[in-house]
N, C-alpha and C positions, 0 to 999 in steps of 0.2 A: 494494498497490492494490487498489481495490474496483470490481470491474464491476458497472454497474448496468443492468438490462432496464428502460429508462425508463418506456415506456407502462404494463408490468406493473406497475411500483411505483405509478403515478398510479392504476392500477385499484383498489389496495388502500388508497387514502386517501379517507377519508370526507368530506373538504373539497374535493378536487378531482375533475373530472369529464372523462373522455377527450373528452367533446363540447364541452369549453371550448377556444376557437381559443387561450386563453393558459396551458393546462395545461403546456405544456412549459417556459416561462420561470417560472411559479410553482415547478415541481419545481426547477428551477435556482436559483432565489433560496433555497429552503430547503437545497439541497445546499451552496451558498455559505456559509451560516451553520454548517452542519455541519462544513466544512472549516475555516472560521475556528476552530471550538471545538476539533476533534480534530487538525487537521493532516493528516489522511487525505488520500492522493491518490486521486482519483476518476475513472473513465472511465463515462460515460453513453451509452447506445445508444438511439436512438429509429427507429421504423419511419417510411418516407418520407412518408407521409399519402396522400390519394387523388388529390390532383393531381401532376403532374410537379415534382419539386425536384431540382437536382442534389445528389449526395452532398455532406455537408458534415461538415469536421472543423474544429472552433474549440476553442482552448486558452485558459483565462482562470482565472487563481489558483487553480492546483491541480486544476482540473476540465477534463477533456477531453470534449468533447461530439461524438458521432457520429451523423450522420443517415444511415441505409442509402440506398444508390441506388435510384431508382424501380424497382419489380419484383421487390425484394429485401426480406428482413426483417431487422430488428436481430438477431435470434435467429441469423441465419447469421453476422453479424460476431463476436457473442459467442463462438459455438462456435468460429469461426475462431481467435480470441485464446486460448481455453481450450486447444486442441489444439497450439497452436505456440508456448505459453509455456515458455521454458526453465526456469523455477522456478516451476511451478504452485502449490506450496505457500504461496507468498507472496501468492497471489490469494484474495480473499474474493468470491463471486460473489452478487449479490442478485437473486434471480428465484423466481417460483413456477412457471415452466414447468419439467415434469418431464424434457424431453429435455436442457435447460440443466443442470439440476440433476444428471442422472446423468452427462453428461460430465465435469462439474466434479469430481464425487466420484471418478469414474475416475481422473483425474489428480492427486488429493489436494489439490484446492483445498477452501477453508472455504465452506460453503454457507449462505445466509442467506434464509430465506423473506422474502417482500416484506413481508408484514404484520408481521413481527418488525422489520424495518428502519425501518418507519414508526414504531414505539415508539422506536427508537433516535434517529430524526431529531427526535422531541418533546423529548428531553432529552441532547442530544448533550455537554453540559457533565460529563457523567458519566465520559466517556472523557478522558483528559488526554494532552496532548503529553508525549512521552517528555523527562524532564528532561535537560538538556545538562549535562555535567559542567564545573564550573568548575575551571580549574587551580588547583592548590593553591599558596598561597604558600611561598616557602622557610621562611618562619618557622613554617609549619603542618607542616613536615617534622619527623619524629622525629630526634632526637639520638643520634648514635651515642657510646658511652663509648670511652675511649682504648683500652680492652682489645679492643673490638670493632673498632676500627680496625685495630689490631695484627693481629688474627686475619685480618681481610679482606687485608691487605697481605701476610702471610705466605702465605696461598692463591695470591695472584697472583705472589709471587715464585717459590714452587714450580712453578707452571704454566709461567712464563716459562724456569725451569730446564730443566724436562722438555721444552717445546717446542724450545728452543734444542738440547738433547742430540739429539733426534730428527732436527733438521735436520741437525746434524754427522754423524750416523751414516748418512744418506742420500747423502752427498758421497762 
């Protein structure tokens, strides 16, 4: 799971501005492309803005978007997740905020500076989804010789006799 400090990341993007009313949607558009290319699960945290908006949590295609409640900051939500995560080593935290980075490192999370993640967003195809193993066909399985089959049968017979003898001894 990659936790992203949304406005912190936008602030590091040369072609996006925190003053743009559509900055969050533009970032989400890029994160959708990143998710489609890498398969990474993303959680993006945004500050609430200058006017009251109720806290929001929405999920869309591998991306969970959180907006902090009015009067709170996204940093608080991110820190809460870092501190409460049962498997913190499975988290990657994207932020240039020193407090968030320190908390993440203390818990063993991977930390990525926002400007470094911007470069990753530009070339998401470099990271590939893990390949799923295709089941081997029976014809792809190695064949055992008659001697190997006999050896295995002998091992199983000896184990069966040993187990039977132990069972009788307990009675």
